[in-house]
C-alpha positions in Angstrom: 6.7 -10.0 -7.9 4.8 -7.4 -5.7 1.5 -6.5 -6.4 -0.1 -3.0 -5.4 -3.0 -2.3 -5.0 -4.6 0.8 -4.0 -8.1 1.3 -3.7 -10.2 4.4 -4.4 -13.6 6.0 -4.5 -15.2 8.5 -6.3 -11.4 9.3 -7.0 -10.7 9.6 -3.0 -7.7 7.1 -1.9 -9.1 5.3 1.2 -6.6 1.5 1.2 -4.6 -0.2 -0.3 -3.6 -4.4 -0.6 -0.2 -6.0 -1.4 1.4 -9.0 -2.3 3.8 -11.0 -3.0 7.4 -11.3 -3.3 9.5 -9.1 -5.8 12.0 -11.0 -6.3 14.5 -8.8 -6.6 17.5 -10.5 -4.8 17.4 -13.2 -1.9 15.4 -12.9 1.3 17.4 -10.7 3.6 18.7 -8.3 0.6 16.1 -7.6 -1.4 15.5 -3.5 -1.6 12.6 -3.0 -3.4 10.6 -5.5 -1.0 12.5 -3.5 2.0 11.5 -0.4 0.3 7.7 -1.5 0.2 7.8 -2.7 3.4 9.4 0.5 4.9 6.7 2.9 3.0 3.7 0.5 4.1 4.5 1.2 7.4 5.7 4.6 8.2 1.8 5.0 5.9 0.4 2.8 8.8 2.0 5.0 11.8 0.7 8.3 9.6 -2.3 7.1 9.8 -1.9 6.1 13.8 -0.2 9.2 14.4 -3.2 10.9 12.7 -5.6 9.2 14.4 -7.5 7.7 11.4 -9.3 5.5 12.0 -8.4 2.1 10.0 -8.3 -1.7 9.4 -4.7 -3.3 9.1 -4.2 -7.0 8.7 -1.2 -8.6 7.8 -0.1 -12.6 6.4 3.3 -13.7 7.1 2.6 -17.5 5.9 1.0 -15.1 2.8 2.9 -12.1 1.6 0.3 -9.7 2.1 -0.9 -6.5 3.9 -4.5 -5.0 3.8 -5.4 -2.1 5.1 -8.3 0.8 4.8 -9.5 4.1 6.5 -13.5 3.8 7.6 -13.5 7.0 7.2 -12.4 10.0 4.4 -10.3 12.5 6.0 -8.0 15.0 3.9 -5.0 13.4 6.4 -5.2 10.1 5.5 -6.2 10.3 1.9 -3.0 12.5 1.6 -1.1 9.8 3.1 -2.4 6.8 1.2 -1.9 9.2 -2.6 1.7 9.9 -0.9 2.9 5.9 -0.6 1.0 5.0 -4.6 2.9 7.8 -5.5 6.1 6.1 -4.3 5.1 2.7 -4.8 4.2 3.8 -8.8 8.3 5.8 -8.6 9.6 1.7 -7.0 7.5 0.3 -9.7 8.7 2.5 -12.4 12.1 1.5 -11.8 12.1 -2.1 -10.9 9.4 -2.4 -13.1 9.9 -6.7 -13.4 9.4 -6.7 -9.6 6.4 -4.5 -8.4 3.1 -3.9 -10.3 1.3 -0.7 -8.8 -2.6 0.2 -9.6 -5.4 1.7 -8.8 -9.3 0.8 -8.8 -12.2 2.1 -8.2 -14.2 -0.3 -5.2 -17.3 -0.4 -5.6 -18.1 -2.7 -2.9 -19.9 -1.2 -0.5 -16.8 0.3 2.0 -16.5 4.0 2.7 
């Protein structure tokens, strides 16, 4: 199962962590994995194009993507909230393959 955790601080989106395999189908034919991957890539591109400062790391050995913005902006919050909403929609369509949660982050980031 793919897990997607979206981080907020004071209710404002600033990052996410997505990990695991959805196991919907064999590698190369997994539409759930392809969907979340495409949405994640589009999010990174939109943040880059908006000039938002952020860190982004992936780990191919352990399927994982982690992103945290370095500042709160209306644009970055809207982009991240859009990814969250689309991930929730995907999880409603494929509940056995992707789990989405939103978590208030209190580790001193932003």
